[in-house]
C-alpha positions as CSV (number, residue, x, y, z in Angstrom):
1,M,-69.8,46.7,-20.5
2,E,-66.5,48.4,-20.9
3,T,-65.1,51.1,-23.0
4,K,-63.1,48.6,-25.3
5,A,-65.9,46.1,-25.4
6,I,-68.0,49.0,-26.8
7,I,-65.4,50.4,-29.3
8,I,-65.0,46.7,-30.6
9,A,-68.5,46.4,-30.6
10,L,-69.0,49.6,-32.9
11,A,-65.7,49.2,-34.8
12,A,-67.0,45.9,-36.0
13,L,-70.9,47.3,-37.3
14,A,-69.0,50.4,-38.5
15,Q,-68.5,48.2,-42.3
16,E,-71.4,47.9,-44.4
17,S,-71.4,44.2,-44.7
18,R,-71.1,43.4,-40.9
19,L,-74.1,46.2,-40.2
20,S,-75.9,44.6,-43.1
21,I,-75.3,41.0,-41.3
22,F,-76.2,41.8,-38.0
23,R,-79.2,43.5,-38.9
24,H,-80.1,41.1,-40.9
25,L,-79.6,38.3,-37.8
26,V,-81.6,40.9,-35.4
27,Q,-84.5,40.6,-37.7
28,I,-85.0,36.9,-37.9
29,G,-84.6,36.9,-34.0
30,P,-83.1,34.2,-31.6
31,E,-83.5,31.1,-33.4
32,G,-81.0,32.4,-36.0
33,A,-80.0,31.7,-39.3
34,A,-77.7,29.4,-41.2
35,A,-74.6,30.6,-42.7
36,S,-75.2,29.7,-46.2
37,K,-79.0,31.2,-45.3
38,I,-77.6,34.5,-44.4
39,G,-75.1,34.3,-47.1
40,E,-77.7,34.0,-49.9
41,A,-79.8,36.7,-48.3
42,L,-77.0,39.7,-48.4
43,D,-75.5,38.1,-51.4
44,I,-72.4,37.9,-49.8
45,A,-69.6,34.8,-51.0
46,P,-69.0,32.4,-48.4
47,S,-65.4,33.5,-48.1
48,S,-66.2,37.1,-47.2
49,L,-69.2,35.7,-44.8
50,S,-66.7,33.7,-42.9
51,F,-64.7,36.7,-42.4
52,H,-67.0,39.2,-41.7
53,M,-69.0,36.5,-38.8
54,K,-65.2,36.5,-37.2
55,E,-65.0,40.1,-37.0
56,L,-68.5,40.0,-35.7
57,A,-68.2,36.8,-32.6
58,H,-65.4,38.6,-32.2
59,A,-67.4,41.7,-30.8
60,D,-69.6,39.3,-29.0
61,L,-72.2,40.5,-31.2
62,V,-73.1,37.1,-32.9
63,T,-73.3,33.5,-31.3
64,S,-72.7,30.3,-33.2
65,R,-73.8,26.7,-32.5
66,H,-73.9,23.5,-34.9
67,E,-76.9,21.9,-35.9
68,G,-75.9,19.0,-37.9
69,R,-73.4,19.9,-40.0
70,Y,-74.5,23.3,-40.6
71,V,-73.3,26.3,-38.2
72,I,-76.2,28.6,-37.1
73,Y,-75.5,32.4,-36.1
74,S,-77.8,34.6,-34.2
75,A,-77.7,38.1,-32.8
76,N,-76.4,38.2,-29.3
77,F,-79.4,40.6,-27.9
78,T,-77.7,40.8,-24.6
79,A,-74.3,42.9,-26.3
80,M,-76.6,44.7,-28.3
81,N,-78.5,45.6,-25.5
82,D,-75.6,46.2,-24.0
83,V,-74.0,48.9,-26.3
84,I,-77.4,50.4,-26.4
85,G,-77.7,50.8,-22.8
86,F,-74.3,52.6,-23.5
87,L,-74.8,55.2,-25.4
88,T,-77.8,56.1,-24.2
89,E,-76.9,56.1,-20.5
90,N,-76.9,60.0,-19.7
91,C,-79.5,60.3,-22.4
92,C,-81.7,63.7,-22.2
93,G,-79.4,65.0,-19.1
94,G,-80.7,62.1,-17.0
95,N,-84.6,63.4,-17.9
96,V,-87.2,61.7,-19.3
97,C,-87.2,62.0,-23.2
98,S,-89.9,62.2,-24.7
99,P,-90.5,60.6,-28.1
100,V,-89.6,63.0,-31.5
101,S,-92.6,63.3,-33.3
102,V,-91.5,62.5,-36.9
103,C,-93.8,63.7,-39.3
104,C,-95.2,61.5,-42.6
105,S,-95.1,63.5,-45.1
106,P,-93.6,67.6,-46.4
107,T,-97.5,68.8,-45.8
108,E,-98.5,67.7,-42.9
109,A,-94.9,69.6,-41.2
110,T,-96.3,72.8,-42.6
111,T,-99.5,71.9,-40.9
């Protein structure tokens, strides 16, 4: 993915509603959801949802298809993985990265 496309994708995600929509679609998986269901789940008005979906589609982060009278939106997992790959391309200076240890409670951090 070219740098310009990465910038467009990151700019599209740098807005609260669009980030919520994209995360919702990622959680749903490849089958996607109708625009009305997305709007209901995230409490976004249809006119606002349409605007945000246009921005996400312009950034190639979502795809759409028609099923009857419904428009079904899905996350573009290839584009998402390209963005993640770009951001982590030279992670850890080319060395194997080890997972970060996350403590479950403050008491575990001190023991």
